[in-house]
C-alpha positions as CSV (number, residue, x, y, z in Angstrom):
1,X,152.8,101.7,82.8
2,X,149.6,101.3,83.5
3,X,150.0,97.5,83.0
4,X,152.2,97.8,86.1
5,X,149.4,98.5,88.4
6,X,146.4,97.8,86.7
7,X,144.6,93.9,86.7
8,X,142.2,93.1,83.8
9,X,139.3,93.8,85.4
10,X,140.6,97.5,86.0
11,X,142.0,97.8,82.7
12,X,138.6,96.9,81.6
13,X,137.2,99.3,83.3
14,X,139.7,102.1,82.2
15,X,138.5,101.5,78.8
16,X,135.0,101.8,79.1
17,X,135.0,104.3,81.4
18,X,137.6,106.5,79.2
19,X,135.3,105.7,76.0
20,X,132.6,107.0,77.1
21,X,134.7,109.9,78.3
22,X,136.0,110.4,75.0
23,X,132.4,111.2,73.6
24,X,131.2,113.5,76.5
25,X,134.8,115.5,75.9
26,X,133.9,115.6,71.7
27,X,130.3,117.1,73.0
28,X,132.1,119.5,75.0
29,X,134.1,120.5,72.0
30,X,131.3,120.8,69.3
31,X,128.7,122.7,71.7
32,X,130.7,125.1,74.5
33,X,132.1,127.6,71.4
34,X,133.7,130.5,72.4
35,X,135.9,131.1,75.5
36,X,136.3,130.4,79.0
37,X,138.4,133.5,79.8
38,X,139.1,136.8,78.0
39,X,142.8,135.7,78.5
40,X,142.1,133.0,76.4
41,X,141.4,134.6,73.2
42,X,143.5,137.8,73.6
43,X,146.2,136.0,75.0
44,X,146.1,132.7,72.6
45,X,143.6,133.0,69.7
46,X,145.1,137.0,68.8
47,X,148.4,135.9,68.9
48,X,148.1,133.0,66.4
49,X,145.2,135.5,64.3
50,X,148.7,137.8,64.9
51,X,150.7,135.5,62.8
52,X,148.2,134.8,60.2
53,X,148.2,138.3,59.5
54,X,144.8,139.5,60.4
55,X,145.7,141.0,63.2
56,X,148.6,144.0,63.9
57,X,150.8,144.6,66.6
58,X,148.6,147.9,67.9
59,X,146.0,145.8,68.1
60,X,147.1,143.4,71.1
61,X,147.0,143.2,74.6
62,X,149.1,145.1,76.7
63,X,150.7,141.9,77.6
64,X,152.0,141.0,74.0
65,X,153.9,144.0,74.0
66,X,156.1,143.6,77.7
67,X,157.0,140.8,75.8
68,X,155.3,138.1,79.1
69,X,153.5,135.9,77.4
70,X,155.0,132.3,75.8
71,X,154.4,131.7,72.2
72,X,155.0,128.2,72.5
73,X,150.4,127.1,73.0
74,X,150.4,129.8,70.2
75,X,152.8,128.9,67.7
76,X,151.7,125.1,68.5
77,X,148.3,126.2,67.3
78,X,149.9,128.5,64.4
79,X,151.7,125.4,62.6
80,X,148.3,123.8,63.2
81,X,146.3,126.4,61.7
82,X,148.6,126.3,58.3
83,X,147.9,122.1,58.2
84,X,144.3,122.9,58.2
85,X,144.3,125.8,55.5
86,X,146.6,123.5,53.3
87,X,143.4,120.6,53.5
88,X,140.5,123.0,52.8
89,X,139.7,124.7,56.2
90,X,139.7,127.8,56.0
91,X,137.5,129.7,58.4
92,X,138.3,131.0,62.2
93,X,135.1,128.7,63.8
94,X,136.4,125.5,61.9
95,X,139.9,126.3,63.4
96,X,138.6,127.0,67.1
97,X,137.0,123.8,67.4
98,X,139.7,121.9,66.1
99,X,141.9,123.9,69.3
100,X,139.1,122.4,71.5
101,X,139.6,118.7,70.2
102,X,143.0,119.3,70.4
103,X,142.9,120.2,73.8
104,X,140.3,117.7,75.0
105,X,142.5,115.0,73.6
106,X,145.7,116.0,75.5
107,X,142.9,116.9,78.7
108,X,141.6,113.7,77.8
109,X,145.1,111.8,77.6
110,X,146.3,113.2,80.7
111,X,143.2,111.8,83.0
112,X,143.7,108.7,81.8
113,X,147.9,108.3,82.5
114,X,147.0,109.4,86.1
115,X,143.9,107.5,86.4
116,X,145.7,104.0,86.0
117,X,149.1,105.2,87.5
118,X,147.7,105.7,90.8
119,X,145.8,102.5,90.9
120,X,148.8,101.7,93.7
121,X,148.0,104.0,95.7
122,X,144.7,102.5,95.9
123,X,143.6,99.5,99.0
124,X,140.7,99.8,97.9
125,X,138.9,98.6,94.7
126,X,135.8,100.6,94.6
127,X,137.5,103.5,95.9
128,X,139.6,103.8,93.1
129,X,137.0,103.1,90.3
130,X,134.7,106.3,91.8
131,X,138.0,108.6,92.1
132,X,138.2,107.2,88.1
133,X,134.8,108.9,87.2
134,X,135.2,111.8,88.8
135,X,138.8,112.4,87.2
136,X,136.5,111.8,83.9
137,X,132.9,113.7,84.8
138,X,133.2,115.8,87.6
139,X,130.9,118.0,86.1
140,X,133.2,121.5,84.9
141,X,136.3,119.0,83.8
142,X,134.6,118.1,80.4
143,X,134.1,121.8,79.6
144,X,137.5,122.9,81.2
145,X,139.5,120.5,79.4
146,X,138.3,121.0,75.9
147,X,139.3,125.3,76.4
148,X,142.2,126.7,74.2
149,X,143.8,128.4,77.7
150,X,146.9,127.8,78.7
151,X,145.2,126.2,82.2
152,X,144.5,123.3,80.2
153,X,147.2,122.7,78.5
154,X,149.2,122.9,81.1
155,X,147.1,121.2,83.2
156,X,147.6,117.7,81.1
157,X,151.1,118.5,80.8
158,X,151.5,118.6,84.5
159,X,149.2,115.4,84.7
160,X,151.9,113.7,82.3
161,X,154.9,114.4,84.1
162,X,153.0,113.3,87.7
163,X,152.4,110.0,85.5
164,X,155.7,109.6,84.3
165,X,157.2,110.1,88.0
166,X,154.7,107.5,89.4
167,X,154.2,105.2,87.0
168,X,157.9,104.3,86.0
169,X,157.4,101.3,88.4
170,X,160.6,99.8,89.7
171,X,164.0,102.2,90.8
172,X,166.0,101.5,87.8
173,X,163.1,103.0,85.7
174,X,162.9,105.7,87.7
175,X,165.7,107.6,85.8
176,X,164.0,107.5,82.3
177,X,160.5,108.6,84.5
178,X,162.4,111.6,85.4
179,X,163.4,112.6,82.2
180,X,160.2,112.3,80.5
181,X,158.4,113.6,83.3
182,X,161.1,117.0,83.5
183,X,160.6,117.6,79.5
184,X,156.5,117.5,80.6
185,X,156.7,119.7,83.6
186,X,158.8,122.0,81.4
187,X,156.7,122.5,78.4
188,X,153.7,122.9,81.3
189,X,155.7,125.4,82.7
190,X,156.1,127.2,79.2
191,X,152.2,126.9,78.8
192,X,151.8,128.3,82.3
193,X,154.3,129.5,84.1
194,X,153.0,129.2,87.4
195,X,153.0,125.4,87.3
196,X,156.5,125.8,88.5
197,X,155.6,125.7,91.7
198,X,153.8,122.3,92.0
199,X,156.6,121.5,89.8
200,X,159.0,122.7,92.7
201,X,156.8,121.0,95.3
202,X,157.0,117.8,93.3
203,X,160.9,118.1,93.7
204,X,161.3,119.0,97.6
205,X,158.9,115.8,97.8
206,X,161.3,113.5,96.4
207,X,164.4,115.2,97.9
208,X,162.8,115.9,101.7
209,X,160.7,113.0,101.8
210,X,161.9,109.8,99.5
211,X,165.4,110.7,99.5
212,X,165.4,110.0,96.4
213,X,168.0,112.2,94.3
214,X,167.2,110.6,91.1
215,X,164.6,113.3,90.7
216,X,167.6,115.9,90.2
217,X,167.1,114.4,86.3
218,X,164.3,116.0,85.7
219,X,166.5,119.4,85.6
220,X,167.6,118.1,81.8
221,X,163.9,118.3,80.1
222,X,163.0,121.6,82.3
223,X,166.2,123.0,80.7
224,X,165.2,121.7,76.8
225,X,161.1,122.8,77.4
226,X,162.3,125.9,78.5
227,X,165.4,126.6,76.1
228,X,162.8,125.6,72.8
229,X,160.2,127.9,74.4
230,X,163.0,130.8,74.6
231,X,163.5,130.1,70.7
232,X,159.5,129.8,69.8
233,X,159.4,133.4,71.6
234,X,161.8,134.7,69.4
235,X,159.6,133.8,66.2
236,X,156.9,135.1,68.1
237,X,157.9,138.6,69.5
238,X,160.5,139.4,66.6
239,X,163.7,139.4,69.3
240,X,164.7,138.0,72.4
241,X,162.7,137.8,75.4
242,X,162.4,135.9,78.9
243,X,159.0,136.1,78.9
244,X,159.1,134.2,82.0
245,X,161.1,136.7,83.7
246,X,158.8,139.5,82.5
247,X,155.7,138.2,83.4
248,X,157.1,137.9,87.2
249,X,158.6,140.9,87.1
250,X,155.5,142.9,85.7
251,X,152.8,141.2,87.4
252,X,154.3,140.6,90.9
253,X,157.1,143.8,91.1
254,X,155.5,146.3,89.6
255,X,152.0,145.0,90.8
256,X,150.4,145.0,87.3
257,X,148.1,142.1,88.4
258,X,146.8,143.9,91.4
259,X,145.3,146.2,88.8
260,X,143.0,143.2,87.8
261,X,140.9,143.2,91.9
262,X,142.8,142.2,95.3
263,X,141.1,140.0,97.8
264,X,142.0,138.6,101.2
265,X,144.2,135.7,101.6
266,X,141.3,133.5,102.8
267,X,138.8,134.3,99.1
268,X,139.8,131.4,97.3
269,X,137.1,129.4,100.0
270,X,134.5,132.0,99.3
271,X,134.9,131.7,95.5
272,X,135.5,128.2,95.3
273,X,131.9,127.7,97.2
274,X,130.2,129.4,94.3
275,X,132.4,128.7,91.4
276,X,132.8,124.8,92.2
277,X,128.8,124.4,92.2
278,X,127.4,124.2,96.1
279,X,126.9,121.6,97.1
280,X,129.1,119.4,95.5
281,X,132.0,122.5,96.0
282,X,131.5,122.0,99.6
283,X,133.1,118.2,99.6
284,X,136.1,119.7,96.9
285,X,136.9,122.5,99.3
286,X,136.5,120.3,102.9
287,X,137.6,117.5,101.3
288,X,140.9,119.1,99.8
289,X,141.8,120.3,103.1
290,X,141.5,117.6,104.8
291,X,143.2,115.6,102.7
292,X,146.3,117.9,102.7
293,X,146.1,116.7,106.9
294,X,145.7,113.4,106.5
295,X,148.4,112.8,104.2
296,X,151.0,115.6,105.0
297,X,154.2,113.2,103.3
298,X,152.0,112.6,99.8
299,X,153.5,113.5,96.7
300,X,150.1,115.3,95.6
301,X,150.2,117.2,98.9
302,X,153.5,118.5,98.5
303,X,152.4,119.6,94.8
304,X,149.2,120.9,95.6
305,X,149.2,122.7,99.0
306,X,151.9,125.3,97.9
307,X,150.5,126.1,94.5
308,X,147.6,127.1,96.7
309,X,149.0,128.8,99.1
310,X,151.4,130.9,96.7
311,X,147.9,131.7,95.2
312,X,145.8,132.5,98.5
313,X,149.0,134.7,98.7
314,X,149.0,136.4,95.7
315,X,145.8,139.5,95.8
316,X,144.5,139.3,92.8
317,X,142.4,136.1,92.4
318,X,140.2,133.8,90.3
319,X,139.1,130.4,90.1
320,X,140.5,129.7,86.8
321,X,144.5,130.2,88.9
322,X,143.3,126.6,90.2
323,X,142.8,124.7,87.3
324,X,145.8,122.8,87.4
325,X,145.8,121.6,90.6
326,X,142.1,120.5,90.7
327,X,142.8,116.6,89.1
328,X,145.0,115.9,91.8
329,X,142.7,117.1,94.7
330,X,139.8,115.1,93.2
331,X,142.6,112.5,93.2
332,X,143.4,113.2,97.1
333,X,139.8,113.4,98.3
334,X,139.6,109.4,96.3
335,X,142.2,108.6,98.5
336,X,140.8,109.9,102.2
337,X,137.6,108.4,101.0
338,X,139.7,105.1,100.3
339,X,141.2,105.2,104.2
340,X,138.3,106.8,106.0
341,X,135.0,106.2,104.3
342,X,132.7,103.2,105.8
343,X,129.9,101.4,104.0
344,X,126.9,103.7,103.7
345,X,123.7,103.8,105.6
346,X,120.6,104.1,103.6
347,X,120.4,108.0,104.0
348,X,123.7,107.9,103.1
349,X,123.3,106.2,99.6
350,X,120.4,108.8,99.2
351,X,122.3,111.7,99.7
352,X,125.1,110.6,96.9
353,X,122.7,110.1,94.8
354,X,121.6,113.3,95.0
355,X,125.2,114.8,94.9
356,X,125.7,112.3,91.6
357,X,122.0,113.4,90.0
358,X,123.4,117.3,91.2
359,X,126.3,116.9,89.0
360,X,125.0,115.2,86.3
361,X,122.6,118.3,85.8
362,X,125.6,120.3,85.9
363,X,128.0,118.3,83.2
364,X,125.0,118.8,80.8
365,X,124.2,121.9,81.2
366,X,128.0,122.7,81.0
367,X,128.5,121.1,77.8
368,X,125.3,122.6,75.7
369,X,125.8,125.6,76.9
370,X,128.0,128.1,74.5
371,X,131.2,129.2,76.6
372,X,130.5,132.5,74.9
373,X,127.9,134.3,73.4
374,X,130.4,136.7,71.2
375,X,132.1,133.7,70.1
376,X,128.8,132.1,68.9
377,X,127.9,135.0,67.2
378,X,131.0,135.4,65.4
379,X,130.9,131.7,64.1
380,X,127.8,132.3,62.4
381,X,129.1,135.3,60.9
382,X,132.0,133.7,59.4
383,X,130.0,130.2,58.5
384,X,126.3,131.7,57.8
385,X,127.1,134.8,55.8
386,X,129.6,134.2,52.7
387,X,132.9,135.8,52.0
388,X,131.4,139.5,51.7
389,X,128.9,141.4,54.3
390,X,128.8,144.6,56.0
391,X,127.2,144.2,59.0
392,X,125.6,148.1,60.1
393,X,125.9,148.4,64.3
394,X,124.8,151.5,67.0
395,X,127.1,151.6,69.5
396,X,129.9,149.4,70.7
397,X,131.5,147.6,68.0
398,X,130.6,143.9,67.9
399,X,133.8,142.6,67.5
400,X,135.0,145.3,70.6
401,X,134.7,147.5,72.2
402,X,138.0,148.0,70.9
403,X,138.0,145.7,67.9
404,X,140.3,143.2,69.3
405,X,138.7,140.2,68.4
406,X,140.8,139.4,65.0
407,X,140.7,136.2,65.0
408,X,137.3,135.5,64.1
409,X,137.5,138.3,60.7
410,X,137.4,137.0,57.6
411,X,138.2,139.1,54.5
412,X,135.1,140.7,53.0
413,X,133.5,141.5,56.3
414,X,133.4,144.9,57.5
415,X,131.6,147.1,59.4
416,X,129.5,150.2,59.6
417,X,128.9,152.5,62.3
418,X,125.5,154.6,62.7
419,X,124.9,157.6,65.0
420,X,121.9,157.1,65.1
421,X,119.2,153.6,64.2
422,X,117.8,156.3,61.9
423,X,120.7,156.0,59.5
424,X,119.9,152.5,58.9
425,X,116.6,152.6,57.1
426,X,118.8,154.7,54.0
427,X,121.0,151.7,54.0
428,X,118.1,149.4,53.0
429,X,117.9,149.1,48.8
430,X,115.1,148.0,47.3
431,X,116.3,144.6,46.2
432,X,119.5,144.0,48.2
433,X,119.3,142.9,52.0
434,X,121.3,144.9,55.0
435,X,122.2,143.1,58.2
436,X,121.8,144.3,61.4
437,X,123.7,144.3,65.1
438,X,121.1,144.6,67.1
439,X,121.8,144.2,71.3
440,X,118.1,144.6,72.2
441,X,115.3,141.5,71.2
442,X,113.2,144.1,69.3
443,X,113.4,147.0,66.7
444,X,112.5,150.5,67.2
445,X,109.4,151.1,65.3
446,X,110.3,153.6,63.2
447,X,111.8,150.7,60.6
448,X,108.5,149.2,60.4
449,X,106.7,152.6,59.6
450,X,109.7,153.1,57.2
451,X,108.5,150.1,55.1
452,X,111.6,148.2,56.7
453,X,110.8,144.5,57.2
454,X,113.8,142.6,59.4
455,X,114.0,139.7,60.3
456,X,116.1,137.7,63.2
457,X,118.4,135.7,61.8
458,X,121.0,134.9,64.7
459,X,120.1,135.7,68.8
460,X,122.3,134.5,71.3
461,X,119.4,133.8,73.5
462,X,116.7,131.5,72.0
463,X,113.2,132.1,72.0
464,X,112.1,128.9,73.9
465,X,114.5,130.0,76.8
466,X,112.2,133.0,77.4
467,X,109.9,130.2,79.1
468,X,112.5,129.9,81.9
469,X,113.0,133.8,82.2
470,X,112.3,133.4,86.3
471,X,113.2,136.6,88.0
472,X,113.4,138.3,84.7
473,X,117.3,137.0,84.5
474,X,117.0,137.2,80.7
475,X,117.6,141.0,80.9
476,X,121.0,140.7,82.4
477,X,122.3,138.3,79.6
478,X,123.9,140.1,76.5
479,X,122.4,140.2,73.8
480,X,124.4,139.5,70.1
481,X,121.3,139.6,67.7
482,X,121.8,139.8,64.1
483,X,119.1,141.1,62.0
484,X,118.7,141.0,58.4
485,X,116.7,143.7,56.7
486,X,114.8,144.4,53.4
487,X,112.1,146.7,52.0
488,X,108.5,145.7,52.6
489,X,106.6,145.0,49.9
490,X,103.8,147.3,49.1
491,X,101.9,148.5,52.1
492,X,103.6,146.7,54.3
493,X,105.4,149.2,56.6
494,X,102.0,151.7,56.5
495,X,100.0,152.3,59.5
496,X,103.1,151.4,62.1
497,X,104.4,148.5,63.6
498,X,105.2,146.9,67.0
499,X,108.7,146.8,66.1
500,X,108.9,143.1,66.6
501,X,110.7,140.9,63.7
502,X,110.1,137.2,62.9
503,X,112.6,134.8,63.6
504,X,114.2,133.2,61.0
505,X,114.2,129.3,61.5
506,X,118.0,128.3,61.1
């Protein structure tokens, strides 16, 4: 498909960019451990844990008991996990890393395919190349691409379907392209039901604007994918269920989604301004809106605008809901620049350079920062502490607050809740060490006075970061600290103590 649109120089450029992008995506998968949103854990990883036997039905999120979540993505990951276990990879953090790699591969292939097949939409080569860079390296895309989320997988398969449609070339091959697109779009629907709006917009475009009835050939593929999803749901739930219908019924008719907060119809402008990284978010919001006005009869407009309007009409709003249309909107902004943009003057080039620098800084920050501090803590416990360990804690459960993070549990891991910190002193033996989970950076003075010596085994906030604690923002950062404690040598605990501990170099 790419050969129809790309010259030799374009192909070389896309190949070089995609190789660099592969390295960046791998870095994102390696460093950004954890989940972007709790649904990524509770609706996918915990479903995998249920089939693996480490979670139980009573501990699952409420959506499980309503039968309203597709099992397709957890089912794929379950099969993958069984394969990893056979190869000797038995730790949940190892599985989670492979999951992120798989998500990154899907996203990378999707960006590569849509970048190549959309070349014929551009009149000027420099603007196509700039758009290709944006499709791979807009600051949050690598981070979002490797998430084990329904948004990441549905986005990838939505783009696969788009590429199949626009990359088929001559009309004689359009039937095959639509058949493939239908299968991809059906899978995208199973991964995230809301993508049906974008798919419906694409079908309406080909019927209403292109007058191309061949688009109806998408339906066999869609039906096959949905039927396969129903069978997988039967395996997952243990009974026949139409999860897509339950999702619609529970959220919109029962009104469950409104329980998580309601915003006015115009709220996405504010949400995107904050979440997408100002002032880059201004280009995204205004550029996307301008592209819709400038290209009212473009395929991308018919896919993205209805998707945006439907989500704006629903009271509960989150930036992640719009992830499936992020790459198409960036593509539209590139097309708008290709049509409207004139050569930049010196001041314009300076502004563009500053924006590129900001994008680079945000990109690096999103790559190296853990997506979730809890998962970073769970990874340390699984990989560093061995097969059998008892962790003492006070207050909220470390894997809680209601002990639902069962995916990262392993055989031999157990917890003991302390009613007061004083109880821990009696748990520390003369020869054996004891592990303490603590949400503060320092321990009470009573530990050192009682002759208990503690060392910081793991901290979610590294010490060097305190040099940049401007406006005391670190006080608002969650702490997941793990201390290893033992009886101090003779006399070490006399005379009181400061409550400070040594940090272990890991």
